[in-house]
Each structure stands twice: as C-alpha cells, then as structure tokens.
N, CA, C and O atoms as a GROMACS GRO file, in nm:
protein
  396
    1MET      N    1   7.636  14.045  12.170
    1MET     CA    2   7.701  14.159  12.110
    1MET      C    3   7.841  14.119  12.063
    1MET      O    4   7.884  14.158  11.954
    2GLU      N    5   7.911  14.041  12.144
    2GLU     CA    6   8.046  14.000  12.104
    2GLU      C    7   8.042  13.920  11.974
    2GLU      O    8   8.126  13.941  11.886
    3LYS      N    9   7.946  13.831  11.962
    3LYS     CA   10   7.934  13.750  11.841
    3LYS      C   11   7.911  13.839  11.718
    3LYS      O   12   7.970  13.815  11.612
    4LYS      N   13   7.827  13.939  11.732
    4LYS     CA   14   7.798  14.029  11.620
    4LYS      C   15   7.921  14.110  11.582
    4LYS      O   16   7.948  14.130  11.463
    5LEU      N   17   7.996  14.157  11.682
    5LEU     CA   18   8.117  14.233  11.653
    5LEU      C   19   8.223  14.145  11.587
    5LEU      O   20   8.293  14.190  11.497
    6LEU      N   21   8.234  14.021  11.632
    6LEU     CA   22   8.330  13.929  11.570
    6LEU      C   23   8.292  13.896  11.426
    6LEU      O   24   8.379  13.880  11.341
    7GLU      N   25   8.164  13.887  11.399
    7GLU     CA   26   8.119  13.862  11.262
    7GLU      C   27   8.162  13.977  11.170
    7GLU      O   28   8.206  13.954  11.057
    8ILE      N   29   8.150  14.099  11.219
    8ILE     CA   30   8.192  14.216  11.141
    8ILE      C   31   8.343  14.212  11.122
    8ILE      O   32   8.393  14.231  11.012
    9GLU      N   33   8.415  14.188  11.231
    9GLU     CA   34   8.561  14.183  11.224
    9GLU      C   35   8.608  14.074  11.128
    9GLU      O   36   8.704  14.095  11.053
   10ASP      N   37   8.543  13.959  11.131
   10ASP     CA   38   8.582  13.849  11.043
   10ASP      C   39   8.563  13.881  10.895
   10ASP      O   40   8.629  13.822  10.810
   11LYS      N   41   8.474  13.972  10.864
   11LYS     CA   42   8.457  14.014  10.725
   11LYS      C   43   8.565  14.113  10.683
   11LYS      O   44   8.595  14.129  10.565
   12LEU      N   45   8.623  14.180  10.784
   12LEU     CA   46   8.726  14.280  10.756
   12LEU      C   47   8.867  14.221  10.752
   12LEU      O   48   8.945  14.251  10.662
   13ILE      N   49   8.899  14.137  10.848
   13ILE     CA   50   9.034  14.081  10.857
   13ILE      C   51   9.028  13.931  10.877
   13ILE      O   52   8.928  13.876  10.924
   14GLN      N   53   9.137  13.865  10.841
   14GLN     CA   54   9.150  13.721  10.863
   14GLN      C   55   9.218  13.702  10.999
   14GLN      O   56   9.339  13.719  11.012
   15ARG      N   57   9.139  13.667  11.099
   15ARG     CA   58   9.193  13.653  11.234
   15ARG      C   59   9.277  13.527  11.252
   15ARG      O   60   9.345  13.513  11.354
   16ARG      N   61   9.273  13.435  11.157
   16ARG     CA   62   9.351  13.311  11.169
   16ARG      C   63   9.496  13.327  11.127
   16ARG      O   64   9.579  13.239  11.153
   17PHE      N   65   9.529  13.440  11.063
   17PHE     CA   66   9.668  13.460  11.021
   17PHE      C   67   9.759  13.462  11.142
   17PHE      O   68   9.730  13.528  11.242
   18THR      N   69   9.869  13.389  11.133
   18THR     CA   70   9.966  13.383  11.242
   18THR      C   71  10.090  13.466  11.212
   18THR      O   72  10.168  13.494  11.302
   19GLY      N   73  10.107  13.505  11.086
   19GLY     CA   74  10.227  13.577  11.046
   19GLY      C   75  10.341  13.484  11.011
   19GLY      O   76  10.454  13.527  10.989
   20GLN      N   77  10.311  13.357  11.007
   20GLN     CA   78  10.414  13.259  10.976
   20GLN      C   79  10.363  13.166  10.866
   20GLN      O   80  10.242  13.150  10.846
   21GLY      N   81  10.457  13.105  10.797
   21GLY     CA   82  10.421  13.001  10.701
   21GLY      C   83  10.338  13.049  10.586
   21GLY      O   84  10.362  13.155  10.528
   22GLN      N   85  10.238  12.971  10.554
   22GLN     CA   86  10.158  12.993  10.435
   22GLN      C   87  10.015  13.033  10.469
   22GLN      O   88   9.919  12.981  10.413
   23ASP      N   89  10.004  13.125  10.560
   23ASP     CA   90   9.871  13.169  10.602
   23ASP      C   91   9.782  13.208  10.484
   23ASP      O   92   9.664  13.173  10.480
   24MET      N   93   9.840  13.280  10.388
   24MET     CA   94   9.758  13.332  10.279
   24MET      C   95   9.713  13.223  10.183
   24MET      O   96   9.621  13.246  10.103
   25THR      N   97   9.774  13.106  10.188
   25THR     CA   98   9.724  12.995  10.108
   25THR      C   99   9.628  12.908  10.189
   25THR      O  100   9.548  12.834  10.132
   26ARG      N  101   9.636  12.917  10.319
   26ARG     CA  102   9.548  12.838  10.405
   26ARG      C  103   9.413  12.904  10.428
   26ARG      O  104   9.310  12.836  10.433
   27TRP      N  105   9.414  13.036  10.441
   27TRP     CA  106   9.293  13.109  10.478
   27TRP      C  107   9.269  13.221  10.378
   27TRP      O  108   9.364  13.281  10.328
   28PRO      N  109   9.144  13.250  10.347
   28PRO     CA  110   9.116  13.357  10.251
   28PRO      C  111   9.150  13.494  10.307
   28PRO      O  112   9.135  13.520  10.426
   29VAL      N  113   9.195  13.582  10.220
   29VAL     CA  114   9.219  13.720  10.256
   29VAL      C  115   9.083  13.789  10.265
   29VAL      O  116   8.997  13.769  10.180
   30MET      N  117   9.065  13.869  10.367
   30MET     CA  118   8.937  13.935  10.386
   30MET      C  119   8.944  14.078  10.330
   30MET      O  120   9.043  14.115  10.267
   31LEU      N  121   8.842  14.156  10.353
   31LEU     CA  122   8.824  14.284  10.284
   31LEU      C  123   8.941  14.380  10.302
   31LEU      O  124   8.984  14.441  10.204
   32VAL      N  125   8.994  14.396  10.421
   32VAL     CA  126   9.105  14.490  10.441
   32VAL      C  127   9.226  14.448  10.358
   32VAL      O  128   9.291  14.533  10.297
   33GLY      N  129   9.256  14.319  10.354
   33GLY     CA  130   9.367  14.270  10.274
   33GLY      C  131   9.344  14.293  10.125
   33GLY      O  132   9.438  14.325  10.052
   34LYS      N  133   9.221  14.277  10.081
   34LYS     CA  134   9.189  14.300   9.940
   34LYS      C  135   9.204  14.447   9.904
   34LYS      O  136   9.252  14.480   9.796
   35ILE      N  137   9.161  14.534   9.995
   35ILE     CA  138   9.175  14.678   9.971
   35ILE      C  139   9.323  14.716   9.966
   35ILE      O  140   9.364  14.795   9.881
   36GLU      N  141   9.402  14.660  10.057
   36GLU     CA  142   9.546  14.686  10.057
   36GLU      C  143   9.610  14.642   9.925
   36GLU      O  144   9.694  14.712   9.870
   37TYR      N  145   9.570  14.527   9.877
   37TYR     CA  146   9.624  14.474   9.750
   37TYR      C  147   9.588  14.567   9.634
   37TYR      O  148   9.673  14.602   9.552
   38LEU      N  149   9.462  14.606   9.628
   38LEU     CA  150   9.417  14.695   9.521
   38LEU      C  151   9.491  14.829   9.529
   38LEU      O  152   9.539  14.879   9.427
   39ALA      N  153   9.499  14.886   9.647
   39ALA     CA  154   9.567  15.015   9.664
   39ALA      C  155   9.714  15.005   9.625
   39ALA      O  156   9.768  15.096   9.563
   40GLY      N  157   9.778  14.895   9.661
   40GLY     CA  158   9.919  14.876   9.626
   40GLY      C  159   9.939  14.869   9.476
   40GLY      O  160  10.033  14.929   9.423
   41ASN      N  161   9.852  14.798   9.408
   41ASN     CA  162   9.864  14.786   9.262
   41ASN      C  163   9.839  14.920   9.193
   41ASN      O  164   9.909  14.955   9.098
   42VAL      N  165   9.742  14.994   9.240
   42VAL     CA  166   9.712  15.124   9.180
   42VAL      C  167   9.827  15.220   9.208
   42VAL      O  168   9.867  15.296   9.119
   43ALA      N  169   9.881  15.217   9.329
   43ALA     CA  170   9.990  15.309   9.365
   43ALA      C  171  10.118  15.280   9.288
   43ALA      O  172  10.194  15.372   9.258
   44GLU      N  173  10.143  15.154   9.256
   44GLU     CA  174  10.266  15.117   9.186
   44GLU      C  175  10.264  15.152   9.038
   44GLU      O  176  10.369  15.160   8.974
   45SER      N  177  10.147  15.172   8.983
   45SER     CA  178  10.134  15.196   8.840
   45SER      C  179  10.160  15.341   8.804
   45SER      O  180  10.128  15.433   8.880
   46ASP      N  181  10.218  15.360   8.688
   46ASP     CA  182  10.236  15.495   8.635
   46ASP      C  183  10.113  15.541   8.558
   46ASP      O  184  10.103  15.657   8.519
   47GLU      N  185  10.020  15.451   8.537
   47GLU     CA  186   9.898  15.480   8.463
   47GLU      C  187   9.783  15.505   8.560
   47GLU      O  188   9.790  15.466   8.677
   48PRO      N  189   9.677  15.571   8.513
   48PRO     CA  190   9.559  15.586   8.600
   48PRO      C  191   9.496  15.450   8.626
   48PRO      O  192   9.521  15.355   8.553
   49PRO      N  193   9.414  15.440   8.730
   49PRO     CA  194   9.348  15.312   8.760
   49PRO      C  195   9.267  15.262   8.641
   49PRO      O  196   9.204  15.340   8.570
   50THR      N  197   9.269  15.132   8.621
   50THR     CA  198   9.193  15.072   8.512
   50THR      C  199   9.044  15.073   8.545
   50THR      O  200   9.004  15.096   8.659
   51THR      N  201   8.965  15.049   8.443
   51THR     CA  202   8.820  15.038   8.463
   51THR      C  203   8.789  14.928   8.563
   51THR      O  204   8.702  14.945   8.650
   52GLN      N  205   8.860  14.816   8.552
   52GLN     CA  206   8.838  14.704   8.643
   52GLN      C  207   8.872  14.743   8.787
   52GLN      O  208   8.800  14.707   8.880
   53ALA      N  209   8.983  14.815   8.805
   53ALA     CA  210   9.023  14.858   8.940
   53ALA      C  211   8.918  14.951   8.999
   53ALA      O  212   8.887  14.944   9.118
   54LYS      N  213   8.863  15.038   8.915
   54LYS     CA  214   8.759  15.130   8.962
   54LYS      C  215   8.632  15.054   9.001
   54LYS      O  216   8.567  15.088   9.100
   55GLU      N  217   8.598  14.951   8.924
   55GLU     CA  218   8.480  14.870   8.956
   55GLU      C  219   8.499  14.795   9.088
   55GLU      O  220   8.409  14.789   9.171
   56VAL      N  221   8.617  14.738   9.105
   56VAL     CA  222   8.647  14.667   9.229
   56VAL      C  223   8.643  14.765   9.346
   56VAL      O  224   8.589  14.732   9.452
   57HIS      N  225   8.700  14.884   9.329
   57HIS     CA  226   8.697  14.986   9.432
   57HIS      C  227   8.552  15.018   9.471
   57HIS      O  228   8.520  15.029   9.589
   58GLY      N  229   8.466  15.032   9.371
   58GLY     CA  230   8.325  15.059   9.397
   58GLY      C  231   8.260  14.947   9.476
   58GLY      O  232   8.181  14.973   9.567
   59GLU      N  233   8.293  14.824   9.442
   59GLU     CA  234   8.238  14.709   9.515
   59GLU      C  235   8.286  14.708   9.660
   59GLU      O  236   8.208  14.681   9.752
   60TYR      N  237   8.414  14.736   9.680
   60TYR     CA  238   8.468  14.741   9.817
   60TYR      C  239   8.403  14.852   9.898
   60TYR      O  240   8.377  14.835  10.017
   61LYS      N  241   8.376  14.966   9.834
   61LYS     CA  242   8.308  15.076   9.904
   61LYS      C  243   8.169  15.032   9.951
   61LYS      O  244   8.126  15.067  10.061
   62LYS      N  245   8.099  14.957   9.867
   62LYS     CA  246   7.967  14.906   9.905
   62LYS      C  247   7.977  14.811  10.024
   62LYS      O  248   7.896  14.816  10.116
   63GLN      N  249   8.077  14.724  10.020
   63GLN     CA  250   8.095  14.629  10.129
   63GLN      C  251   8.128  14.701  10.260
   63GLN      O  252   8.076  14.666  10.365
   64ILE      N  253   8.216  14.802  10.252
   64ILE     CA  254   8.250  14.880  10.372
   64ILE      C  255   8.127  14.952  10.426
   64ILE      O  256   8.105  14.955  10.546
   65ALA      N  257   8.047  15.010  10.337
   65ALA     CA  258   7.926  15.081  10.379
   65ALA      C  259   7.830  14.985  10.450
   65ALA      O  260   7.770  15.021  10.551
   66ALA      N  261   7.816  14.865  10.396
   66ALA     CA  262   7.728  14.766  10.460
   66ALA      C  263   7.779  14.726  10.598
   66ALA      O  264   7.701  14.711  10.692
   67LEU      N  265   7.911  14.710  10.610
   67LEU     CA  266   7.969  14.676  10.740
   67LEU      C  267   7.955  14.792  10.838
   67LEU      O  268   7.931  14.770  10.957
   68GLN      N  269   7.970  14.915  10.791
   68GLN     CA  270   7.951  15.032  10.878
   68GLN      C  271   7.807  15.038  10.928
   68GLN      O  272   7.782  15.071  11.044
   69GLN      N  273   7.714  15.008  10.840
   69GLN     CA  274   7.573  15.008  10.879
   69GLN      C  275   7.547  14.898  10.982
   69GLN      O  276   7.475  14.919  11.079
   70GLN      N  277   7.605  14.782  10.960
   70GLN     CA  278   7.591  14.671  11.053
   70GLN      C  279   7.650  14.709  11.190
   70GLN      O  280   7.589  14.682  11.293
   71LEU      N  281   7.767  14.771  11.189
   71LEU     CA  282   7.831  14.813  11.313
   71LEU      C  283   7.747  14.919  11.383
   71LEU      O  284   7.732  14.916  11.505
   72SER      N  285   7.693  15.013  11.308
   72SER     CA  286   7.607  15.116  11.367
   72SER      C  287   7.488  15.052  11.438
   72SER      O  288   7.449  15.096  11.546
   73GLY      N  289   7.431  14.950  11.377
   73GLY     CA  290   7.319  14.880  11.439
   73GLY      C  291   7.359  14.816  11.571
   73GLY      O  292   7.284  14.821  11.668
   74VAL      N  293   7.476  14.755  11.574
   74VAL     CA  294   7.524  14.692  11.698
   74VAL      C  295   7.546  14.800  11.804
   74VAL      O  296   7.507  14.782  11.919
   75LEU      N  297   7.607  14.911  11.765
   75LEU     CA  298   7.635  15.017  11.863
   75LEU      C  299   7.506  15.083  11.911
   75LEU      O  300   7.495  15.118  12.028
   76GLU      N  301   7.411  15.101  11.822
   76GLU     CA  302   7.288  15.168  11.860
   76GLU      C  303   7.196  15.080  11.943
   76GLU      O  304   7.141  15.125  12.043
   77LYS      N  305   7.179  14.956  11.904
   77LYS     CA  306   7.086  14.870  11.974
   77LYS      C  307   7.154  14.784  12.080
   77LYS      O  308   7.120  14.792  12.198
   78ASP      N  309   7.248  14.703  12.038
   78ASP     CA  310   7.308  14.607  12.129
   78ASP      C  311   7.388  14.674  12.240
   78ASP      O  312   7.381  14.633  12.356
   79LEU      N  313   7.464  14.776  12.204
   79LEU     CA  314   7.542  14.846  12.307
   79LEU      C  315   7.450  14.920  12.403
   79LEU      O  316   7.477  14.924  12.523
   80THR      N  317   7.342  14.977  12.351
   80THR     CA  318   7.244  15.043  12.437
   80THR      C  319   7.185  14.944  12.535
   80THR      O  320   7.174  14.972  12.654
   81ASP      N  321   7.147  14.828  12.485
   81ASP     CA  322   7.092  14.723  12.573
   81ASP      C  323   7.194  14.678  12.676
   81ASP      O  324   7.161  14.656  12.793
   82PHE      N  325   7.319  14.664  12.633
   82PHE     CA  326   7.426  14.622  12.724
   82PHE      C  327   7.450  14.728  12.832
   82PHE      O  328   7.465  14.695  12.950
   83ASN      N  329   7.452  14.854  12.792
   83ASN     CA  330   7.471  14.962  12.889
   83ASN      C  331   7.356  14.968  12.988
   83ASN      O  332   7.377  14.997  13.106
   84ARG      N  333   7.236  14.942  12.942
   84ARG     CA  334   7.120  14.938  13.032
   84ARG      C  335   7.140  14.829  13.137
   84ARG      O  336   7.113  14.849  13.255
   85LEU      N  337   7.186  14.714  13.093
   85LEU     CA  338   7.213  14.604  13.185
   85LEU      C  339   7.321  14.643  13.286
   85LEU      O  340   7.310  14.612  13.405
   86LEU      N  341   7.426  14.710  13.238
   86LEU     CA  342   7.532  14.755  13.329
   86LEU      C  343   7.478  14.854  13.431
   86LEU      O  344   7.506  14.843  13.551
   87ARG      N  345   7.400  14.952  13.384
   87ARG     CA  346   7.343  15.051  13.476
   87ARG      C  347   7.257  14.985  13.582
   87ARG      O  348   7.262  15.022  13.699
   88ASP      N  349   7.179  14.886  13.541
   88ASP     CA  350   7.094  14.813  13.636
   88ASP      C  351   7.176  14.745  13.744
   88ASP      O  352   7.127  14.721  13.854
   89ARG      N  353   7.300  14.714  13.712
   89ARG     CA  354   7.390  14.647  13.808
   89ARG      C  355   7.487  14.743  13.874
   89ARG      O  356   7.576  14.701  13.948
   90GLY      N  357   7.469  14.874  13.848
   90GLY     CA  358   7.553  14.974  13.911
   90GLY      C  359   7.693  14.984  13.853
   90GLY      O  360   7.786  15.024  13.922
   91ILE      N  361   7.708  14.947  13.726
   91ILE     CA  362   7.839  14.950  13.659
   91ILE      C  363   7.836  15.060  13.555
   91ILE      O  364   7.735  15.082  13.488
   92GLN      N  365   7.950  15.131  13.540
   92GLN     CA  366   7.958  15.242  13.444
   92GLN      C  367   7.942  15.192  13.301
   92GLN      O  368   7.979  15.079  13.269
   93ASN      N  369   7.886  15.276  13.216
   93ASN     CA  370   7.861  15.242  13.076
   93ASN      C  371   7.987  15.223  12.994
   93ASN      O  372   8.094  15.272  13.029
   94VAL      N  373   7.972  15.150  12.884
   94VAL     CA  374   8.072  15.140  12.780
   94VAL      C  375   8.036  15.246  12.677
   94VAL      O  376   7.920  15.255  12.636
   95ILE      N  377   8.133  15.325  12.634
   95ILE     CA  378   8.106  15.430  12.537
   95ILE      C  379   8.158  15.383  12.402
   95ILE      O  380   8.275  15.347  12.390
   96GLY      N  381   8.073  15.384  12.302
   96GLY     CA  382   8.113  15.342  12.168
   96GLY      C  383   8.083  15.451  12.069
   96GLY      O  384   7.974  15.507  12.067
   97LYS      N  385   8.184  15.482  11.984
   97LYS     CA  386   8.166  15.584  11.881
   97LYS      C  387   8.224  15.531  11.751
   97LYS      O  388   8.324  15.460  11.752
   98LEU      N  389   8.162  15.566  11.643
   98LEU     CA  390   8.220  15.541  11.512
   98LEU      C  391   8.308  15.658  11.476
   98LEU      O  392   8.276  15.773  11.508
   99PRO      N  393   8.419  15.631  11.409
   99PRO     CA  394   8.506  15.742  11.369
   99PRO      C  395   8.440  15.832  11.268
   99PRO      O  396   8.500  15.931  11.225
   0.00000   0.00000   0.00000
C-alpha cells in the first residue's frame, strides 16, 4: 500500500526538491508544480486564458481525475485489506477519506 501511495504522490509532487540550489533544473516538476505555473500565468494576465492554456488545463484535469481514481482504488481495496489485517491482530483501523 505504501508503494502505491508513493507512486501517486510522486506523480503529484517532486519529493526530491530540497528547497536549495537548482532543484528545478535537476529534477522534473510534477503535476502540482505544473498546475501552479499555469494558474500563475493565467492569473497574471489581463487577457482571458489562451486556447493553449485551456487545453493544458483540460489535460491536467484528466491527469488529476486518473490519480483520484487510482487513489480511490488504493483506499477501497488496499486500505480495506490492511484494516482487515489490523483487526485480525487486535489493532484499531486506519480511516481514509477522500476530500
């Protein structure tokens, strides 16, 4: 389960960033960083979003939806299996909810 959650997280953020030096030239920016960049550019403009910005936004929405579906699968199956294992050992469940 941890591996699956880390795979999802790695698609969202660059966990190798240290906040120092040239992280952004060493490691690729992941989806959250790309969304922040797009949102910043759109917010700074006095014009409406370009066709290209809208297309990129649509692509990012698809990627987020796929990651949400992947996360739902982990929470529904893997977390259920993990909680069953905990119950079998007399340990309280982990509660997971999507926002």
